[in-house]
C-alpha positions as CSV (number, residue, x, y, z in Angstrom):
1,M,-53.6,15.1,-11.2
2,N,-55.7,11.8,-11.3
3,T,-56.9,11.0,-7.8
4,R,-56.5,7.1,-8.6
5,A,-52.8,7.8,-9.1
6,I,-52.4,9.6,-5.1
7,P,-52.5,6.3,-3.0
8,L,-49.9,4.6,-5.8
9,V,-47.7,7.5,-5.3
10,L,-48.2,7.5,-1.6
11,V,-47.3,3.7,-1.8
12,V,-44.7,3.6,-3.5
13,L,-42.9,6.9,-1.4
14,A,-43.6,4.6,1.4
15,V,-42.0,1.4,-0.1
16,G,-38.7,3.9,-0.9
17,A,-38.7,5.2,2.4
18,C,-38.5,1.8,4.2
19,L,-35.5,0.4,1.7
20,N,-33.6,3.0,2.4
21,V,-31.1,2.0,0.0
22,N,-27.4,3.3,0.0
23,E,-27.5,5.1,2.7
24,P,-23.8,6.0,3.2
25,E,-24.5,5.1,7.2
26,E,-25.2,1.7,6.0
27,I,-22.0,1.2,3.6
28,P,-19.1,-0.9,5.9
29,S,-16.0,0.9,5.5
30,D,-13.0,0.3,3.4
31,P,-9.8,2.0,4.2
32,A,-8.4,1.6,1.2
33,T,-10.8,4.3,-0.7
34,E,-10.6,6.9,2.5
35,T,-9.1,9.7,3.4
36,Y,-7.6,10.5,6.2
37,A,-6.5,14.1,8.4
38,P,-2.8,14.6,8.4
39,V,-2.4,14.4,12.2
40,T,-3.4,10.4,11.9
41,G,0.0,9.8,10.3
42,V,-1.8,7.3,8.0
43,D,-0.8,6.2,4.5
44,I,-2.1,3.4,3.6
45,S,0.1,2.4,0.5
46,K,2.7,2.3,3.1
47,M,1.4,-0.2,5.4
48,S,0.9,-3.7,5.1
49,K,-2.4,-5.8,5.6
50,T,-3.8,-9.0,7.1
51,Q,-5.7,-11.6,5.4
52,L,-8.6,-10.2,7.5
53,G,-8.5,-6.6,5.9
54,V,-6.6,-4.9,9.0
55,Y,-3.7,-2.7,7.9
56,Y,-0.6,-2.1,10.2
57,K,2.2,0.2,10.1
58,D,5.3,-0.5,13.1
59,V,6.1,2.7,14.1
60,T,9.0,1.4,16.4
61,V,9.9,-2.1,16.1
62,G,10.4,-3.8,19.6
63,D,13.1,-5.8,20.8
64,G,11.4,-8.2,23.2
65,A,9.5,-11.3,22.1
66,Q,6.9,-11.7,19.6
67,L,3.1,-11.9,19.9
68,T,2.2,-15.2,17.7
69,D,-1.2,-15.2,19.0
70,R,-4.6,-14.2,20.6
71,R,-3.6,-14.0,24.1
72,A,-3.4,-11.7,27.3
73,V,-1.2,-8.1,26.4
74,T,-0.6,-5.3,28.3
75,I,-0.6,-2.2,26.3
76,T,-1.4,1.4,26.1
77,F,-3.1,2.4,23.4
78,V,-4.9,5.8,21.4
79,G,-8.1,5.0,19.2
80,Y,-9.0,8.2,16.6
81,L,-10.9,8.4,14.0
82,R,-10.2,9.5,10.1
83,T,-10.7,12.6,11.3
84,G,-8.2,12.9,13.8
85,D,-10.7,12.7,16.3
86,I,-9.6,10.8,20.0
87,F,-12.8,8.6,21.2
88,D,-10.8,6.3,23.6
89,R,-7.3,6.2,25.2
90,A,-5.3,4.0,27.7
91,P,-2.6,6.4,28.4
92,S,-1.8,3.9,31.6
93,P,-0.7,-0.1,31.0
94,R,-3.8,-2.3,30.6
95,V,-4.2,-5.9,30.6
96,Y,-6.4,-7.3,27.4
97,D,-7.2,-10.7,26.8
98,L,-6.6,-10.6,22.7
99,A,-8.8,-14.0,22.9
100,S,-11.8,-12.2,23.6
101,I,-11.6,-8.5,22.6
102,G,-14.7,-7.2,21.4
103,I,-13.0,-5.2,18.3
104,I,-11.4,-8.4,16.1
105,G,-9.1,-5.9,14.2
106,V,-7.4,-4.9,17.0
107,A,-6.1,-8.4,18.2
108,D,-5.6,-9.1,14.3
109,G,-3.5,-6.0,13.8
110,M,-1.3,-6.6,16.6
111,I,0.0,-10.3,15.7
112,G,3.8,-9.8,14.7
113,M,4.3,-7.2,17.0
114,R,7.0,-7.6,19.7
115,I,7.6,-6.0,23.2
116,G,8.6,-2.5,23.4
117,G,6.8,-2.0,19.8
118,T,4.3,0.6,18.6
119,R,1.9,0.4,16.2
120,K,-0.6,1.7,13.9
121,V,-3.8,-0.2,12.8
122,V,-6.1,0.6,10.8
123,I,-9.4,-1.4,10.9
124,P,-12.5,-1.6,8.9
125,S,-15.9,-0.9,10.2
126,T,-17.0,-4.6,9.5
127,L,-13.7,-5.4,12.3
128,A,-14.3,-2.7,14.5
129,F,-17.9,-1.4,15.6
130,G,-19.7,-2.2,12.8
131,A,-23.0,-0.9,11.4
132,R,-24.0,0.2,15.4
133,G,-20.8,2.3,15.5
134,Q,-20.2,3.2,19.6
135,P,-22.2,5.8,20.0
136,G,-21.3,6.2,23.6
137,L,-17.7,7.3,22.5
138,G,-18.5,9.0,19.4
139,V,-17.8,6.7,17.0
140,P,-20.6,7.0,13.8
141,P,-21.9,4.0,12.3
142,N,-19.7,2.1,9.7
143,S,-16.6,4.0,10.9
144,T,-12.8,3.1,10.0
145,V,-10.8,3.1,13.1
146,I,-7.4,3.8,13.9
147,Y,-5.6,2.7,16.8
148,D,-1.5,3.7,18.0
149,I,-0.6,0.7,20.2
150,S,2.0,0.4,22.4
151,L,3.4,-3.8,23.4
152,L,4.7,-3.5,26.6
153,E,4.2,-7.3,28.6
154,L,3.0,-10.6,27.7
155,P,2.3,-11.5,30.7
């Protein structure tokens, strides 16, 4: 091999490694193109979609007041990945302020729920934990997340 070409090859390899082009973990998720474990109960084709891109389906339609804006709510929830692995849960009622909640997709997916209802919400990574994921909870970068949310009160 030509010894003059070695430095050029090394430079090309170094630049290519820095670019990290199209690494899967760098591509935001698209719930419409993903596969879900049967345990999740997700069938995107049977779900509605918000303008922001959150998918949702009422599992149980409540009979109470309707959530019409981002405000304080009392809920229980289970959050899990496409694999069905649970990463977070609130089995007892908790109050959250949807106007300041960190996961925009949760608030977006809850609008229209009625007290007493339960909704399945599928959130693309850009409206969930993003490119960083949530390592402390076991959520990989750019992961679609799913929540089963029960709306208990509008305090």
